[in-house]
N, C-alpha and C positions, 0 to 999 in steps of 0.2 A: 552346431548347437549341442551343448552338453546333455547327456542322457543318463539317468540313474535308475537302478532297479528299486522295486518296492519291498521294504522290510516287512516281515510279519511278526507279530508279537502276541502276548498272553491276553485272554479275554478279560475285559473289565466288566464288573457287575453294573450294567447300565441302570438297573433298578436303584442301586445305591446312589448313583449320580442324580437320578430323577428325584429321589427323596431329599438329597442335599439341596437341590435347586428349589424344591417345593418348600423346604424349611425357610429359605431366604424370602419366599413370597409372604411368609407369615410375619416377617420383620416389619416394624413400624415404618421403615423407610420405603419409599416408592421404588418399585422395580425399574430397571433400566428401560425395559420395553414400553413402560407407560410414560416415560419422559417425553414431553413435546419437543419438536426439533429445535425450537429456540432455546431450550434448556440444555439439550444435548450439545449445542454450540453456543454457549453464552459469551457475550463480549468480554474481552480481557483488557486490552489497552492498545493505544495507537496514537499517532500525532494528528489524526484526522477525527472529525466528528461524524463522518459518514459511517453509519452502522454496518454497511456492506464492505467497508475497508478495515474494520476493526479486527484484531486478532480474536480468536475464539478458543475456548477450552478444548484441548485435544481429547481429553478423556475425563468425564465426571468422576469424582472420587467414589461415588456410590458404585459405579460399574467396576472400578478397580477393586474395591473392597469385596464385592461379590465374587469376582474371579479368584482372588487370592484365598478367600475362605474355601472355595471349592477345591482349589489345588492343594491346600494344606491337608485335605482329607483323602487325597489320592494315594498316599504312601510313597514308596520308593520310586525314583525316576530311573527307569531302565527300558531297554528295547529288545528284550529276549523272551517274550511270551507269544502265545498264539493270538492272532488277530481276530476280533469279533467281526471284522469285515473281511470276507474272503477276497482272494486275488481277483476272482471273476467279477466281484461286485465293484471293483475299482474300474469303472467304465471308461475313464479318460486317462490318457497318457500324461505323465508328469515329467518335467525335466529338473525338478528339485527332489532330493531324496525323501520319500514319504515313509514315515514310521507311524504305525497305529498302536498306541499304548494307552495307559490309563489317563495320562494328561491330555493327549490328543482327543480322546473320546469325551473327556470332560468338556473340552472346548466345543466339540461338535454339539453337545447337549446345550451348552450355554448359548451358542449362536442360534440354535433352533427354538429356544424357549425364552429365557430371560432377556436376551439381547436380540431377539428376532427383528424387531422394528428397526433397531440401529443397523443391523447387518443388511437388511433390505435397502436401507438408505445408501449404505456403502456400495451395494451391488448396482443400484441405479447410477451412482456417480462414476462407477468404474468404466461405463461406456465412454465417458468423456476422456479419460486419461490412459486407459490400457493400450490403445494403439500406439501412442507416442512412447510410452514407457517400455513396452515390449520391443519396439523397434530399436531403441537405444541399447537395451540389454542384448538383443540378438546381434547387433552390429559389433558389440564388444565381446561376443562369444560367451556370455553369461546365461544362466538359466532364465528363460522368459518368465517363469513362475515367480521369480523374485519381485516382479511388479506388484505382487500382493503384499509385499512388505510395506509398501506405501499405504495399503488398505488398513493394516493393523496399527501402523504408526499414527496415521492422521485421519483415517476414514475418508481418504481421497479429498481432503480439504486443504487448499493452499494456504489458508489463514490459520491453520491449527497451531496452538501454542500450549506447551506442556508446563507442568509445575517446575521442571528442570530448566525451563526457558529455552527449550528446543522449539523450532519454528518450521512450518511449511509441510508440503506433501511428505517429505522424507525425514522430517523432524531433526534437522541439523542444529547442533549447538553452534553458537556464534564462532567460537574458535575453530572448530572443525570445518564449518562452512568457509571461513576465510582461508583455511589451509588448502581447501579444494577450489579456490579461486572464485568464491561467491562474494559479490559486493554487498556489504551491509553497512549502511550509514543512516543518517536522519531522514534521507529522502527515499532511499531504495533498500529493499531487502530481497536479494535474489534467492533466498531460501523459499520465497513464495512464487518464484518464477518456475513454471512447469519444466520447460526444456533445460534451463541452466541447472536447476537443482537436481534433475534426473541425471544429467551428465556427471555432476559431482558425486551423486550416490553410486553410480556405476563405477567411477574411479575408486571410491572408498571401498566398495564391496570387492572390487578386483584386487586391491591391496590386501584386504583381509584374507581372501581365499589364497592368494599367493603365499601368505604367511602360514596358514593353518592347513591348507590342502583339504578342507572339510567344510561343507556349506553350513552345517549346523553350528559349528564353531564360529564361522564367519558371521552368521546372523546374530549369535550371542555377542560377538565382538562389536557388531554394529551398534548394539545397545550399551554394552558395558565398557567398550574400548578394548583394542587389541592387547594392550599391556596387561589389563586385568585378566583376560583369558589366558594369555601366555604364562603369567605367574602361577595361575591356578593349575595348569597342566603340569608345570614343573613341580609344584608343591606336592601334588597327589600322585605324580608319576602315572598319569593317564593320557590317552591320546584321542578321546572323543567326548562329545558334549554330554552324552547320557551318563557316562561314568563320572564326569566332573559334577554334573547336576545332583548326584546322589549325596554329595557333601554339602555342608552349609556355607561353603565359601561364597557362592553367588547369591545375591539377593533374589527372592522369589519373583520380584518384578522383572528381573533380567531372565531368569530361567523360563518364564512363561512365554517369552517371545517365540521360541522355537515351536512348541506345540500349538501355540495360537496361530502362527503362520501356516503350519501344516493343515490345521483344521480349516482355515480360511481358504487355502488353495483347493482343498477337497470339495468344499461346498460351492465356491465360486465357479468351478469348472463343471459342475453338474448341479445347479441350483434347484431344479425341479425335483430331483430325487430327495432333497432334504426339505421340501415344503415351501420353497421360494418360487412362487408362480406369479405370472402377470407383472413382472418387474418392468418398469418403463425406463430403459437404459437411456442415459443422456447421449446426445450426438457427440461424435469424436471432436476433440479440440483441434481446430485449424485456424491459421492466421498467416498474414504476411506482415512485414515490418516497414515502417516509415520513419525516416530521419527528420526530427524536429528540433527546435531550439529549447533553451532552458525555461522552466516555469510554465510550460504549456499545460492547461487544465484538461481534464477528461471531457468537459463540456465542449471545449474548442475542438478537440480531436474528433468528437462525435459529429460536430457540425460539418467539418470539412469532408468527413466520410459519408455524410448523409445517412447517419444511423443514430441510435439513441445512446445516451450516456451509460446505461446499464450494460449494453453490449461491450462498450470500450472498457468499462470498469472490470468486467469479468475477464477480459483479455490481458489486463495490466494490473493484476493483484499485487505485484511487487512494489507499486508506487504508493508509498505509505501516506503521502499527503494529498493524493488525488491529482497530482500534477508532476511533470517531469522535473528532474533535479535542477536546483539553482546553481550547483557547484560544478556543472559540466557544460561545455559549449554546445553539445548536442546529445540526443538520446534516441534510440530506436524503439519506438512504441509498436505494440501489436495492434493491427487493425484487421477487420474481416477480409476474407479472401475476395478478390475482385474489386477492392476499393482503392487500391494504391494509385492508379492513374487519376481518378477523380480527386483524391485527397491531395495529390501533388499539384494539380491544377488549381484547387481551391485555396491552398495554403497562402499564397501571396495576397489573396482577396479577403482574408479573415480579419475582421475588426471586432473589438469588444468594447462595450460601454460599461463603465464602472461608475456607480452612483452610491450615494449614502441614503440608507433608509433608517427607519426608527422602529424599535419594538418597545413595549411597555413593561415596566417592572413595578409590581405592587409591593410597597415597603411593608415588611413584616417586623414584628417585635424582635429585637435583637440584631436587626440589620445595621450595618455600619457602612460608611462610604467605602472603606477599604475592602470589605467583603464583596460589595456589589461590583467594585472596579475589578477585583480579582476574578469574579465569576464571569464577567463579560469582556475581560481583557481590554479595558480602557483605563485612562488615568483620571485622577480626581479633577484636574482643571477642566478637561473636556466634559465630564459629567456635570460639574457645577455650572459651566457656561451654557450647556445644552438646556438645562432646566432653570436657568436664571436664578440660581441659588447663591446666596452670599455667605452662607456658613455650612458646615458639614452636619448640622443637626437635622435628623430625619424624623418624620412623624409617621407612625404605623398607619397603614390604610391609604396613604397618599400614593400617587403614581409618579414614576420617573420615566422620562424618555431616554432610551438607550440607542445611540447611533451605531450603525454597522454598515459595512460595504457590501454591495451586491453587484454581480456581474452578469451581463447578458451578451450574447454574441450575434453577429450578423456577417453576411458575405457582401462585400461591395460589388458593384456592377463590374462586369468584365471590362478591362481596359482602365479601371480606376488606378490612380497613382497612390492609393493608400495613405501613408503618412504624409506624403507631399501635399495632400489636401486637408490634413488635420488642422484644426484651429487650436489656439491657446499655447503656442510654443514658448517655453521659458528656458533660457540657458543658465545653468547653475554651475559655478566653479567650485569644485570640492575643496573645502577648507581642511587644514590639519586637524586630525582627530575625528573627522566625520566618517560615518559609515552609511552604507546603503539603507540599512535598517532605520537609522535615525532620520535620514532624509525622507524615507517612505512614511514614517510616523508623522513627520512635520507636514507632509503633503496629504496625509490621510489616504494613501494608496498602498496596495500590496507591493512588497519588494520585488516580486517577479515581474511586475509591470515595468519598473525602472530598468530591470535587467533586459527585458525584451525591447523596450524603447531604444536602448543604446547598444543592443547586440553585445552585451558584456559576456565574456566567456564564463564568468563566475561571479556570484554576489560578493565574493571576498576580494576580487582583483580590481581594486580602484586605488588611486593615490591622489594626494593633495595636488591641486592645480589642474587636474583633469576636468573636462567640461561635460556635463550631462544635459541631455535634452529631456525636458519635462513637459508633458502635454496637459495643461490645465486650462479650463475655459477662461479666457481673458477677461470676461465680463463679470466673473464672480470671485469670491474669496475662498480661501482654503482653510480647512481645519488644522490647527496645530495639535495633533493628537499625540503628545509626548510629554514626559516628565522632565526631559532634558531642557537645557536652555534652547530658546527658539533658534532655528537655523537662519540667522539674520541675513545671510547672503542670498537666500532664496527670494526672488522677487515676489512680492505680494503675500508672503507667508509670515505671520507673526502670531505670538501667543494670545493675542487679544481678539482674534476674529471670531465671528459667530458661526458655530457648527451648522446651524440651519441653512447656511449659504454654501455648504460643501459642494464642490464642483462635480460636473459630469466629465469623465475623462474618456477620450476616444483614443483607441490604440489599435495597432495592427500587429499580427504575429511575425511578419517579415518586414524589416525596416528597409526603406528604399534609398536611404542616403545616410551618410555618416555625420557625426556631430561636427567634424572639422569642416564639412561642406557648408554648415550653417553659421559658422563662427566668423564674424568680420575681423580681418586683420587690422592692426592699428593704422589709423588714417585712411582705411579703405572704405569706400562708399558702397553700400548695398541698398537694395530697394525692397519695399514691402508693399504688397497689393492689398488694399483695404477690402474687407469682406463684410457681409451683412452682419450687423450686431456689433461691429467694432466701434470703439470710441477712441478719441485721441489719448485720453487718460489711460485706457486699457493697453493701447499699443506702447505708450511710453513706459508703463510699468513692466510690460513684457520684456522690453529690451533694457530695463534698468536705466531709463532716461527720464527727463522731465518734459512736460508738455511744452514748456517754454523753448527747450532745445529743438523739439520737433517743428514747432511753428517757425522758429528762426531759420532752420535749414531748408524748409519747404515754402518759405515766404507766405505763411498762412496768416490771415488777418483775424480769424476767429477759430474756435475749437470745432467748428462744423466740418465734417469730412463725409465723403460719399463712397459707397462700394464701387470698386473698379479703379479708383485713382491709385497712383503709386507714390509712396512716401520715401524720401531719402533718409537713410539710416547711416550714421557714422559711428565707428567704434571710438569712444572717448576714454 
């Protein structure tokens, strides 16, 4: 472990800092410490509507403005004066080079006053992340105190998002994240994954230190980029951060990271001395991993682990849509320690039931069909048919029914054959130009269900002629929820069906057979066992046949059939 000595520097007039901070309190804007937590971390954006998966503001503009104003009044940036904190008062050993100067003391004051509530929140969160972060830094031979860089970057928030579009605990920009092997796409953002982003940060900091041989410069380079720091050192012929900071070359937002980090380290390693008492530190982050298929939701993972969704969500903050990626054949999710064996046993038994529900929209003045459809992500045809409307004219005050899909999960009994017992099988041959998304809209089911039903490696990997298994209740009709032409080759799906008859879909997370096993070869005879609720018409529709053909092949004199009998099915 690297060790550094403590630099001592000139006294700062603490009274001046207090007066500066007090003057900010008189400003019409609310001080950072009085901001409620939901404003300190206000939602930014995401592909999900779950507020606990949304990105949040890494730093309110008000806090930044206060910090910069205080720093502007501290004068020269240097490290050559007497410290107002004696060597003996530094009761904790540090492995990051500690300097006590005007800028550092300004941050000590800021954290103890204006931003005390925010810093206390950071301290509480630190209990969750510090063990893992320090372990990674220690194993790489870096100063463990660098773990507090994540504190000042994100406030130990995996979903933090900056104005510069940096994301995660370590606030990686997209390009830098990918450079250090973090996966970032529409489904996953590993900048929000604690362990993976920490490994990337360790690698990045190692590279910066190897270049500058100085941790203050490395930290500044982490914010501004190594190239910016390198050019500044050459331009001004200096070899340390404090000499470079005396020039106007670096933005004040970059300069502040070094004194801000030092102040955070000093307080965090001895919080009681600086007035931070009774901090309820969060429990250390621990988990084990489970390999699952594409499109598996957090609810489903929670069920097989016999835990709640919130627990799983906190362990998988990198899943932007609240489910595993659709473009990969498998994904390792994080689950609570001690749950892997249970989850592995439950995985084949997991079934989910997807149904259509309805919400009410009160038409307001200025509403149009297009606006309403855009808001609820449905098309005009579906909205018109659901509400038995013949024109797009809307009347303010009237109510509209808005269809939506809802999913609930269950575990089948042990020994159950899962999909083998599911009703409503329809075999669909993919036509040229069709996509999974289009088929899903026509069936009014999520794309990830079709992916899981057929064990597809990716939502994008299909081709014309390929056969898909769709599990739709054979006794009901399906909604054509699409603006495209109806998928005419889908049995029982057309643009003219009634959305109120939308099906219940039964699915399992692990398929027990392949589509090829269910597909009759030409001239080959297969058998179908009649189940409760079946009708001859529904069975004929399921296999794209006519009732006349079924009656002929099975020598039936009427349309009456009984559960348990077997019907001969030929591929025609």
